[in-house]
Structures are given as structure tokens and as C-alpha cells.
N, C-alpha and C positions, 0 to 999 in steps of 0.2 A: 698274929699276922692277918692282915686284911686280904682275903682272897678276892675280894671285889676288884682290887687294883691289878692283881696279877692276871686274872683271867679276862680276856677281852671277848666281847661277844663276837661270835663268828658271823661273817656275812654269808648269807645264803646264796648259793650259786643259782643264777637265773638262766633258764634255758631259752633258746631262740636264736634267730639269725640277726646279724647286724644289717643295716641298710645297704652297706657295700656288698655284702655277700648276696643279698637278694638281687641287687642290680646286676651283678656278674651272672647269676643264673638266668635272669630275664634276657640279657644280651645273648647268652649262649643259645637259649631256646629260640630267640628271634633269628639268629644266624642259621640254625638248623632248619627252621621253617622256610626261610627263603631258598634254601637248597633243595628241600624235600618236596614242598608243595607243587612246584611246576612239574616235577617228574611224576608225581601221583596223578595230577590232572591229565597229563599226556597219556599215561597208562590207562586211565579211565576211559578216555576217548577211544583208544585202541580196543579196549575190552568191549565197549558198546558196539563198535563196528563189527567185531568178531561175533558177538551174540546175534546181531542182525543177520549176518551172513549164515550163521548156523541155523537160525530160525527159518530163513528163506529156503535154504537147502532142504530142511526137514519138511516144510510145507510143499515144495515142488515134488519131493519124493512121495509124499502122501497123495498128492494129486495124481501122480503116475499110477500108484497102486489103485486108486479109485477108478481111473480109466481102464485099467486092466480088468478089474472086476465088473465093469459096466459096459463092456463091448466097445471100448475106445472113446466113450462119451465122458467129458469132463463136467464137474458140477458147476452150477451157476454161482455158488458162493463158497467160501471157505468153511462156513458153519457145518456143512455136510460132513466134513472130515472128523468132527468131534461128536457127531450124533450117532449113538449106538444103533446097530441094526438089530434084527430080531434075536440074534445070538449074543448081543452085547458087545460086538466087535466094533471098534472105531479105527479109522485109518490113521489118526493122529493120537498118540498115547497121552492125551491131556484132556482135562475137563472142559476147557474152552480154547478158542483160537488165541494164540499168543499175540501180544502187542509188541511193537518194537521197543528198544531200550529207552526211547524218548517218550513213551506213553501213547503213541499213535497206532492205529490199526494198520496192519499190512494191507497193501492194495493187491487186488487180484483181477486179472483180465483173462477170461477163458479164451481158448483159441477160436479164431474167427475164420471159418473156411473161405478160401479164396482171397484172404487179406494179406497174405505173406507172413502171418503169424500162426504157424502150425502147432505151436506148443503154448501152454498157458504161461502167463507172466505173473510172477509174484514179486512185489517190490515194496520198498520203503522210501519215503521222500527225505530221509535223514533227519537230523536234529531240528531243522527249521520247519519241517512239515510242508515245504514248498518245493515245486519242481525245480530241478537244477541245483546248483550249489557246489561248493568245494569242501574238502576235508570231511568232517563229521556231518556236514550239511548236504553232502553229495547223495544223489539217488543211487540206490543199489537194487539190482534185480537178479533173478536167477540166470538170465542170459549172460550178464557180465561176470557172474561168479563162476559159471561152468566153463566158459571158453573165452572170456575176455571180449565177447562180442558186444558191440554198442548197438543200441536201438536207434 
């Protein structure tokens, strides 16, 4: 008996996905992305503004500590807050003055006697780096954070 005729060569199973399966997966990923990405972007904007407010609050508190230690006199710049004194103490527990979430330096205006600004002002100009603006481009300072006061 001829075994060659009885035994057929087996077709090897080939792994992989069909084009239809790949297209279904791509469509599902696209749908998920359209639902998730806008929410992530909005949360990121909220987080950036929260970080800016936390930094401004920490800087204003460090400025108050500095004034307490120096007879009510505030520094001329924020750099003094991260410069160690003779005992190695700094008023801000960082190696450098933080920058806002958009990469800009925080603004600082020391109090000006007789000008109606008895406290120092620490501020950020928002994402656009320009005065004014709305949303994440809005200016934020320690006065508006502490009591909702507008300048």
C-alpha cells in the first residue's frame, strides 16, 4: 500500500491577526482616545493651576518667615529664600526658587510703604506669560488665593 497517497501533508497553522481584526482594534482605540484625551487635558490644566497656587502659598509663607526673622523687613528677591544662612537654614526647603508649571519664574513685588500694598505679592502670569487672561492663562497671586481679593 502506498502511504504517500493516504497521508496528506499537514498545513501549518499560521499565527497573526487578520486585517479585519486589526481594523476593529484600531477603531476601538480611536474611540477610547476621543473620550479620554479631552478629560486628561482638562485634568492637567487643573493640576497645573493647583501646583501654581501651592507654590505661591509656600513662597508667601517663606517670605513671612523671613520677615519675622528680619525685623519685619522683606527681601528684595526670592533668591534669598533658598540661600542658606550661617547655620545652613533656608526659608524655602528647596535648592532653587521654583518656576511655575509653564516654565516661567514667579513674580515678586516686595511691600512698598505708603503705596497701599502692605504685604509682598507673589504671582504667576499663567500659561501665556502675559498679564491678564482667562482659564489657565489667568494671573494668580497670593492675594487672590488667600482671600479672593482682586488687585
